[in-house]
C-alpha positions as protocol buffer text, in pm:
chain_id: "A"
residue {
  index: 1
  type: UNK
  ca { x: 11401 y: 13244 z: 11077 }
}
residue {
  index: 2
  type: UNK
  ca { x: 11310 y: 12832 z: 11037 }
}
residue {
  index: 3
  type: UNK
  ca { x: 11203 y: 12748 z: 11375 }
}
residue {
  index: 4
  type: UNK
  ca { x: 11517 y: 12908 z: 11583 }
}
residue {
  index: 5
  type: UNK
  ca { x: 11796 y: 12756 z: 11293 }
}
residue {
  index: 6
  type: UNK
  ca { x: 11934 y: 13047 z: 11077 }
}
residue {
  index: 7
  type: UNK
  ca { x: 12049 y: 13041 z: 10750 }
}
residue {
  index: 8
  type: UNK
  ca { x: 12419 y: 13042 z: 10826 }
}
residue {
  index: 9
  type: UNK
  ca { x: 12369 y: 12697 z: 11014 }
}
residue {
  index: 10
  type: UNK
  ca { x: 12166 y: 12575 z: 10730 }
}
residue {
  index: 11
  type: UNK
  ca { x: 12457 y: 12644 z: 10554 }
}
residue {
  index: 12
  type: UNK
  ca { x: 12672 y: 12523 z: 10741 }
}
residue {
  index: 13
  type: UNK
  ca { x: 12523 y: 12168 z: 10758 }
}
residue {
  index: 14
  type: UNK
  ca { x: 12470 y: 12159 z: 10370 }
}
residue {
  index: 15
  type: UNK
  ca { x: 12807 y: 12178 z: 10355 }
}
residue {
  index: 16
  type: UNK
  ca { x: 12903 y: 11898 z: 10604 }
}
residue {
  index: 17
  type: UNK
  ca { x: 12613 y: 11640 z: 10343 }
}
residue {
  index: 18
  type: UNK
  ca { x: 12840 y: 11818 z: 10089 }
}
residue {
  index: 19
  type: UNK
  ca { x: 13210 y: 11707 z: 10220 }
}
residue {
  index: 20
  type: UNK
  ca { x: 13047 y: 11325 z: 10313 }
}
residue {
  index: 21
  type: UNK
  ca { x: 12862 y: 11219 z: 10025 }
}
residue {
  index: 22
  type: UNK
  ca { x: 12979 y: 11435 z: 9730 }
}
residue {
  index: 23
  type: UNK
  ca { x: 12815 y: 11607 z: 9496 }
}
residue {
  index: 24
  type: UNK
  ca { x: 12815 y: 11297 z: 9233 }
}
residue {
  index: 25
  type: UNK
  ca { x: 12650 y: 11155 z: 9488 }
}
residue {
  index: 26
  type: UNK
  ca { x: 12453 y: 11447 z: 9564 }
}
residue {
  index: 27
  type: UNK
  ca { x: 12309 y: 11432 z: 9169 }
}
residue {
  index: 28
  type: UNK
  ca { x: 12232 y: 11182 z: 9159 }
}
residue {
  index: 29
  type: UNK
  ca { x: 11971 y: 11147 z: 9473 }
}
residue {
  index: 30
  type: UNK
  ca { x: 11839 y: 11443 z: 9280 }
}
residue {
  index: 31
  type: UNK
  ca { x: 11793 y: 11304 z: 8948 }
}
residue {
  index: 32
  type: UNK
  ca { x: 11651 y: 10954 z: 9102 }
}
residue {
  index: 33
  type: UNK
  ca { x: 11428 y: 11161 z: 9356 }
}
residue {
  index: 34
  type: UNK
  ca { x: 11286 y: 11429 z: 9080 }
}
residue {
  index: 35
  type: UNK
  ca { x: 11239 y: 11057 z: 8850 }
}
residue {
  index: 36
  type: UNK
  ca { x: 11009 y: 10910 z: 9177 }
}
residue {
  index: 37
  type: UNK
  ca { x: 10863 y: 11195 z: 9129 }
}
residue {
  index: 38
  type: UNK
  ca { x: 10765 y: 11202 z: 8788 }
}
residue {
  index: 39
  type: UNK
  ca { x: 10672 y: 10855 z: 8750 }
}
residue {
  index: 40
  type: UNK
  ca { x: 10414 y: 10948 z: 9075 }
}
residue {
  index: 41
  type: UNK
  ca { x: 10287 y: 11226 z: 8897 }
}
residue {
  index: 42
  type: UNK
  ca { x: 10209 y: 11045 z: 8617 }
}
residue {
  index: 43
  type: UNK
  ca { x: 10049 y: 10779 z: 8731 }
}
residue {
  index: 44
  type: UNK
  ca { x: 9819 y: 11028 z: 8957 }
}
residue {
  index: 45
  type: UNK
  ca { x: 9712 y: 11095 z: 8578 }
}
residue {
  index: 46
  type: UNK
  ca { x: 9632 y: 10775 z: 8446 }
}
residue {
  index: 47
  type: UNK
  ca { x: 9440 y: 10666 z: 8679 }
}
residue {
  index: 48
  type: UNK
  ca { x: 9233 y: 11038 z: 8605 }
}
residue {
  index: 49
  type: UNK
  ca { x: 9243 y: 10917 z: 8244 }
}
residue {
  index: 50
  type: UNK
  ca { x: 9066 y: 10600 z: 8366 }
}
residue {
  index: 51
  type: UNK
  ca { x: 8829 y: 10714 z: 8535 }
}
residue {
  index: 52
  type: UNK
  ca { x: 8710 y: 10913 z: 8282 }
}
residue {
  index: 53
  type: UNK
  ca { x: 8695 y: 10689 z: 8060 }
}
residue {
  index: 54
  type: UNK
  ca { x: 8483 y: 10423 z: 8314 }
}
residue {
  index: 55
  type: UNK
  ca { x: 8191 y: 10723 z: 8277 }
}
residue {
  index: 56
  type: UNK
  ca { x: 8193 y: 10759 z: 7901 }
}
residue {
  index: 57
  type: UNK
  ca { x: 8090 y: 10364 z: 7896 }
}
residue {
  index: 58
  type: UNK
  ca { x: 7754 y: 10332 z: 7814 }
}
residue {
  index: 59
  type: UNK
  ca { x: 7587 y: 10140 z: 8084 }
}
residue {
  index: 60
  type: UNK
  ca { x: 7526 y: 9783 z: 8061 }
}
residue {
  index: 61
  type: UNK
  ca { x: 7226 y: 9639 z: 7975 }
}
residue {
  index: 62
  type: UNK
  ca { x: 6943 y: 9502 z: 8176 }
}
residue {
  index: 63
  type: UNK
  ca { x: 6815 y: 9202 z: 8151 }
}
residue {
  index: 64
  type: UNK
  ca { x: 6468 y: 9089 z: 8315 }
}
residue {
  index: 65
  type: UNK
  ca { x: 6346 y: 8735 z: 8476 }
}
residue {
  index: 66
  type: UNK
  ca { x: 6068 y: 8679 z: 8447 }
}
residue {
  index: 67
  type: UNK
  ca { x: 5935 y: 8254 z: 8508 }
}
residue {
  index: 68
  type: UNK
  ca { x: 5549 y: 8213 z: 8538 }
}
residue {
  index: 69
  type: UNK
  ca { x: 5404 y: 8131 z: 8814 }
}
residue {
  index: 70
  type: UNK
  ca { x: 5513 y: 7795 z: 8896 }
}
residue {
  index: 71
  type: UNK
  ca { x: 5603 y: 7868 z: 9272 }
}
residue {
  index: 72
  type: UNK
  ca { x: 5494 y: 7628 z: 9522 }
}
residue {
  index: 73
  type: UNK
  ca { x: 5425 y: 7732 z: 9861 }
}
residue {
  index: 74
  type: UNK
  ca { x: 5470 y: 7424 z: 10109 }
}
residue {
  index: 75
  type: UNK
  ca { x: 5313 y: 7639 z: 10478 }
}
residue {
  index: 76
  type: UNK
  ca { x: 5085 y: 7824 z: 10218 }
}
residue {
  index: 77
  type: UNK
  ca { x: 4967 y: 7410 z: 10099 }
}
residue {
  index: 78
  type: UNK
  ca { x: 5061 y: 7278 z: 10506 }
}
residue {
  index: 79
  type: UNK
  ca { x: 4794 y: 7548 z: 10660 }
}
residue {
  index: 80
  type: UNK
  ca { x: 4571 y: 7468 z: 10401 }
}
residue {
  index: 81
  type: UNK
  ca { x: 4540 y: 7082 z: 10493 }
}
residue {
  index: 82
  type: UNK
  ca { x: 4509 y: 7116 z: 10864 }
}
residue {
  index: 83
  type: UNK
  ca { x: 4227 y: 7356 z: 10847 }
}
residue {
  index: 84
  type: UNK
  ca { x: 4081 y: 7078 z: 10645 }
}
residue {
  index: 85
  type: UNK
  ca { x: 4167 y: 6779 z: 10897 }
}
residue {
  index: 86
  type: UNK
  ca { x: 4030 y: 6987 z: 11169 }
}
residue {
  index: 87
  type: UNK
  ca { x: 3795 y: 6736 z: 11399 }
}
residue {
  index: 88
  type: UNK
  ca { x: 3457 y: 6923 z: 11321 }
}
């Protein structure tokens, strides 16, 4: 038993649904549902393949950027000037 619903109650509900919608309409709904599930599985499978391809690609080359020592420290210059200009 499924939560207090017997097999006979399920068959009665199924019979009412068939009478309301008809077998042709139910067959179309089943076909559409099956196609949607197949499409979903295919998309998930392709996504897994894309992830595998990304893992196989070689890493990008590392580029080093080195500048000569042409930087200018303004605060150090100001501190040096302040020490030189102090009254003695």
